[in-house]
N, C-alpha and C positions, 0 to 999 in steps of 0.2 A: 530617564527612558531607555527602558534597553530595549534591541534589537535582534530579532530573527528573521535571516535570511536564506529562502531557499534559491540557491542557480539550479537552473532545470533545463536539463537537456531537451525536453517538450516543448509544446507549442506554445512561442509569446498569447495564443488568443485566450490563452486559461490564465492569464498574467491576474494579480489578485494582493492588496496590500487595504491591511483594516488594523486598526487598534482593539486592542482585547485588554482585560482587567484580567489580574487571578490574583484572588486574595487583596486589592488596592495596588498589587502593581502594573503599572502600565508598559503592556509590552507590544512594539511595531512591528505585523506580523506582514512580510512581504515575501510571495513568489514571483519571479522573475525568469521569464522563459524564454531558451535562444534558439529555438528551431532547431534543434542538432547539431551547431555550431562546438565543435568540441573544445576547439581553440580560444574561442571570445568565452567560455564559461571555464576555461582556467585561468586567463587574465584576469576576470573578474574577480573569482577565486583570490590569486595574487594580492590584487588594489584594495579589495574589500579586508583580508585578513591580520587580522588583529585592531577594526576598526567597527566590528559588529559582534554583539555578544555570542551567539553560533549560527553555522550553518546547517541549512537541512543541503543534503545533497537529493537532488533530482532527476529522475526518467534513469537512473540504475542506482544497483546497488554496490557499494564498496566491500561488501562481503556477504557470503552465504551462509545461512547457519543450519546444520544438522546435528541434531541434539546437542551435544556439547562441544563439537566441534566448528569450527569457522571458515571459509573455505575463502581467500581472496578471489577477487575479480582484479586482475592485472592491470588489463586497461583501464578503469576506472580508477582506480589508485595512482596511476601515472597521470590522470587528469586532476587530481587534487595535489598534487606533490610537492611540498615547497607550502606548504599552508602549516604555519608551525603555532599558531598562537592563538585562534578562533576553533573553536571542538567543531567539530565534524560531524554530522548524523545524519546518516543515510535511511531510518525510520527503523532499522531491525531490531534495536530495543524496544519500541514500541507491539511493531508486530508477535513479538513474545510475552506481551505481560499487555496492551489493553483488548489488542487482537483477540488475541487466547482466550482473555474473558468476556468476548465481548457476549456472549449471550447470560452470563452470570449477571454483569452491569447494567443487560436493558431488561432483565428477568419484570422489574417495576413495572414495565409500559406491557413487555410481552408475556408475562407468564413462563410458565413452564411449555417448550417448544419439543413438538417431534414431527419430523419427515421421513418419508418415504426410502426417499433415493436423493444426495446431494451428488452435486457437480463442479466442482473446482477446476476451471478450463488453464489455469497454471498456477499449481501450488509451490513453485522449489525456491521464492522469494518469499512466503508467508506461511510458512509451517503450522505456526500457532492459531493463525486461523484457522487451519487445515484439520488440526488436532480438534479445535472446538467443534469444526462442523459434523468431524467424524464421532463426535458424544451425542450429537441431537438426532442423527439421518443411522437408518437401519443400513444404508450400503452408499459408501462416497466413491466418485469416480474422478481422478483425477486425468486432466487433459493435458500435463505439460506436452508428453511426447507429439502428439498431434500438433497443440498448437504452436507453441516455443518453436518447438524442431520440425513440422510436417510428416511425422513418422506418426499412420492411422492407428495407432495401438493405444486405446486408453487403459489404464492402471488401477486396478479397484482396492481400495483401502490404504491404511495406512502403513501397513508393516508391507506391502509391496511395494509403497511409494518410497519409501525409504531403500529399500534393498535396491531400486533402480536408481535412486538418489546420489546413494554410496558409489555407484561405478561412474554415472555421470560428473558429477562435481568437480572430480581431479579432470577433470578435460574443459569441462565451462569455465572453470579456474582461470583459463588460459585462451579462453574465445577473444576475436577483435571487437573493437567496442560495436561495429556495425551488428552482432550476434547478440550483442547484451542490452542494447537499444532499442527498443523496438517501436519506433516510430514518431515521432513530434507534436501529431495532432489527434493518432488514434481513430482514425478515418476508416468508416465504415467496410468491409468486403463483404463479397456475396455469400451470403449465410453457408456455414460449413458445420460437420459434426452435431447438427439440426435437434438429431437420434437422442442425443444426450441433454442436452438444453432441452426438447420437450418431455421426454419420459421425466427428468425432476423434476420434485415439488422445490428444491433448494437451489439457489447458485450464489456460489461464493466467490470475490477474489476481488482485483482490480478491474476498476472500471474500464479501462482501455483493453486491456484484454477479454473483456466482454462482448465490449461494444465490436470488438475485429470482427466474431463471425456469428452472433446471434441473430434470431431469426425475428422475421417479423410480429409474432404473438407471444408472448409471454403469462400469458392469460391465468391468474391466480396464483402465480410463483410470488415468492419472499425470496429477496435480494441483500444478501451481505457483500457493501462495496464499502469505497472511499474514492477520494479526489475526487467527487462531483460536482458541475456547476447545475446552476438549475434549469438549465435547458438540458442536461443531461438527466435530472428528474423528470422532467418532461417528456421524455425519451422515451423511459420507461412508465410511465404514466399511461401514455398512448398504448404504447405495446399491452398493456393489462395486468401489469403488476400489482399483487394487492398489496405486498407490504415490503419497505425499504429500510433498510438498515445499515446505516453510516457509521462504521466502527472509530471514525473520530468525532468530535463534534462540528456542528454549525456555525459558522462567523458571518453574519451579511449573505446569508444565501449560499456559501460554500463551505465543505467539507474539504479541508485540508487534505495532504496524502501525510500519512506516518513520519516522511523525513523532515516535513515542517513543522509539524507538532513535537515531536521531540525534540527539535528546534529550540521551541517555545519553552518546551520542559525545559531542558539546558540554561537557557538563555533567565530564566527565571531563578532557578535551583543558584543561578553566579559561582558556579566551583571552577568553573574555567575548561570544564573537560564534559566526554561523555557521560554519560550519568549509568550506572549497573541497573538491571533486572529488580534489583532490590528497591532502589532510590526510586525510580520509576515505577513501581508500584505503590510505592509510598507514597509517592506526588499524584497517580491516579486516585490513591482511597481521601488524601489532604484536602485537596480540590474539589473532589467532586465528579472528576470527567468520566463520562459516561456518552453510550453511542447515541445517535438519535435516530430516531423508530419514529418510518413515517406511516400511516397508514391512508392508502389512495383510493 
């Protein structure tokens, strides 16, 4: 049996272990949350290096990709320094393949969809999803400056977002861990930037960023997200969400993060290294991986 382990700075309350089969290959999928303890995470990476088939890096990204360039997040890379045997997967590969194709892969269940306005609370770490969303919405609003940096300025459209990102990413690259890790439990705060949630019929992005400021009612809206537990789905149901699309498949009631699923595919492939976008797309098609669509 192969073993893929996501070591996450996120909450231990969201831990999950499940055994799955991909074309007869048995894979133990484990998500281990360490509640923001960077030193403990670093030690666990070193202890398990060479003993598992692939690591997921949860809670932070190692690199942020913009078009063909990748910007290193030095604080996160320091955490995994010394890992030499087991491949490290922070999910950026699946964010530019599986999430980039989310509406294409969900078409059998969804049909062709179109939205008036999409709101992506934070897009800098999932540009593939942002581009997919922009293709099915008349207008797309990006909340990165608001939600991630507290600057009350929305950004409209992919071209403007990329201009902002090109300026910000060389700076973000050197942020301390306290600024790139966004909390261990995703606890809700007072609703904020409610206008953009309310005016949009599509909301997309990481669930913990979304949950941070979302209003009490989201009636009739479509949500594209991942890393959701059964409780998270129930929260969205109670707020009136009409359709939930999790960009990664659900196993035993849980959609894992892209880092975990990329680690699963890396373990399955058995190449002992991260997979290219081309290889990931090939596996997505070969294994029939597709988003989960829930009509509530």
